[in-house]
N, C-alpha and C positions, 0 to 999 in steps of 0.2 A: 952837517950845517949844525951848529948849536941853535939852541931856542933864545933870541935877544930877550930884552928887558920889556920892551911893548909887547911881546908874543907871550910871554910868561904872563903877564898881569891882565893881558886879554883872555887868555885862558883861566885865569884864575877868576876874573869877573865873569865868566861864561859858565862856570863850574863845571869844566870840562875836565874830565877824569877818564885817561886813557888804559883801556880801549872799551869801557861800557859804553852802553847806547843808549843811557836815557840822561836826558837833561844836558846833552852836550853842546848845544847849540841856543842862545837865545835868537829864536828868528827875527823877533821884532826888531832887536838890535842890530842886527845884519842887514836887515831888510829895510830898515828906514835911512841907511846909507846910500849916496847917490852911487851909480853905477860903477864907476872908476874906482872910488874908493872902498866899493863893497867887496868888487873882485880882487883888487888887490890886497887886502885884508883877509879874502878867504884862500888866495893863493898863498899868502907867507904862514897861516894856520896851517894849511894842508903840507906845506914844507915841513914843519916843526913835529907833523905826525908821521911823514915819511922823510927821516933823514937821509936815507940809503937810497932814496929813489926807486925804490921796490915795485911803486904801483907801475901797470902796463905804460910803457911809454916814457915815464918819469924820468928814465936814464937819459933821453934824449933831450927833453926841455928843462930837465934839473930846477923847477919851478921859476925859472927866472923870464924876464920880459925883455925884449929887444927896446929900444929907445924908440918913442914915437914918431909914426910918420906926418908929414904934413899933410893940412887939407888940400892944398894944391896938388901932392902927389897921388891924393885918392881921386880928386877930381879929375886929374889928366887919366888916370886908370877907367874911370867910368867912359870918359870921351873915346877913349882908345876901343873899348869893348862895347859900348852903346850900351852901356848897363848902368842902373841906378843901384847903388848898395844901399841896402837898408840902413837906416840912420845909427841905430846901435852898433853894430858893426863899425860904421863909420867912427863912432866915439870909441871903441876899442881901438882901432888901428891908431888914432891921433891924441888920444886921452891917456889910454894906459900903456899899450905896446904893438908895435909894428910886428905882430907875430911873438912867440915864444910859449910861456904854459898853458895849456889848455887840455880838452878832453884826448885821451890817448896820447899820440905821439907831439901834440900840441897845435898850435894855430898857425898858419903859414903865415911868412911875412908879405907884404904886397908885391915884392918883387917875385917869391916862390908862388903865389897865387897866379900871377901875371904867366910864368912858365907853366904851370900845371892846366890853366883852362885856355891855353892860347888854339886850341883845336876844337872849341866849343862855339856855339853861334848862339849869337846876341843882336838884336834881340828876337825872340822865338814867341809864336802865335800860342802856343799852350805847352806847358812842362807838362811832366809824368805824373805828379803829384796833384794836376787839376783835375782829372778824371776820378770820377765816384768809384769807380771799379778798378784800382791801379793794378791788381794782379792780372786782371782779364786784358788789359790794354797791353801790360808788359809782355806778356806772354804771345799776344799778337805782334808785337814789333820784333821781338827776339826770334821769332820763327821767320818772320820777312828778312832779317838779316841772314840767319842761317841759309835759306835757300836762295839768298841773293849772289848773282855772279862775283866774282871776286875783282872782275875789270870794269862792274859796273859802278863807278867813284861816285857819281852823282846820286844813284839810289842809295848807296851807304851813307852816303854824306845825309841826305835826308832822314834815314832811319834812326843815325846817329843822333841828328837833330831832334827828332821826336823822343828820343831816350833823354836826352842828357839836355837839350836846349833849356835857357833859362835857369841852371843849378850852377853855382859857383863854387866851386872847390876850396874850402879854407883847411883842410887839414886829413890826416889819417888815421885808420884803426889799425893798418898794416896790410901787408899784401895786396889785393886788390880792391880792398875796402876804402872807400873816401866819404869824408862828411862834406855836405853839401849845404849851402845857405841859398835859400830859394828866392831868386830876386824878381821873378815876374810871376803874374798870375795870381790867383785867390788866396795862396797862401805864404804871400810874399812876407820875407822876414822869418820864416819858419826854418827848421832843421830838418834835414835826413840825412841817410847812409845809403851809398851807391855801391855795387859790385861791377868794377869795369870787364868781369869776364861777360857781362852782357848774354846771359843763357837764360832758359825759360825760368830755371829756377833760383834766379838770380834777381829777384824782386825788390826794387827798390824800398828801404824802411823808412816810415814817416814818423817823425819822433812826437811832433804833435805839441811842440813847443817851440818859443823863439829863441832866438841866438843867447839872449841874456839869459832866460831861465836855464836853458841847456847847459851852457859853463857853469853858472853859478851852483846849478844841482851837482855838479861833477865833484867840485872841491868840498863842497857839503857832505857830501858822501865818504870822500877820503878821511875828514875831519871826525864824522858820525864811526868810521872801522868800519863801514859798510861795503868798502870797493875789496874785490878780490884780487889780492897781490898776485904777479908773475902771470897773468893770463890776459886775454883781451877782453875789452869791457864794454862788450856791446849793450850794455843795459845801466851803465852808471850812471847815467843821466836821467832815466825813469823816475818820477817822482815816488 
């Protein structure tokens, strides 16, 4: 993909020099944009820096966005799952794109989100990120699952609910690792990562940032040349 005139001018205005890491982004100029314009601009700039889609997962989404979903589609999904999607992610789906470019292999479409979350429980009294000691609670649940009889479907269902309830899978890092948007509890709107192996050492990761910061940081780091190509980017969104 070539760099269009708009992007060339934008790069020039921001004094971005590939691949140096100083004075690459005028954060104030980027951050002053409304979210839809900001993320679309960051995606465009990241694409210009990675024309061969070499960043982990980019060969899947190719820095492209699907046409936006309708608000009616989102509300229908919420009614179906008895869940309230954080407003910033609603804006992404309806004003930016119904899935496409994003962290790692990208953001799922509403249809893909429906499929990936069909087995999860909503609403749920408390999600795993609500506990002060996530690791301790996770180990407790993983051990319960390990020793639970295979034919005790009700108990397995309860344990899985305690492990993954209130979390919305919106993308993947690959293999058994998925990105989740927390939709219930004290961290509603924040991002985490889960490992479907559900083992004692598969403790979920809490990013400590909301969806907007999480996805914008990813593309900023690509533009800054701070993302390691060809490898899984567990830490690309960290500030």
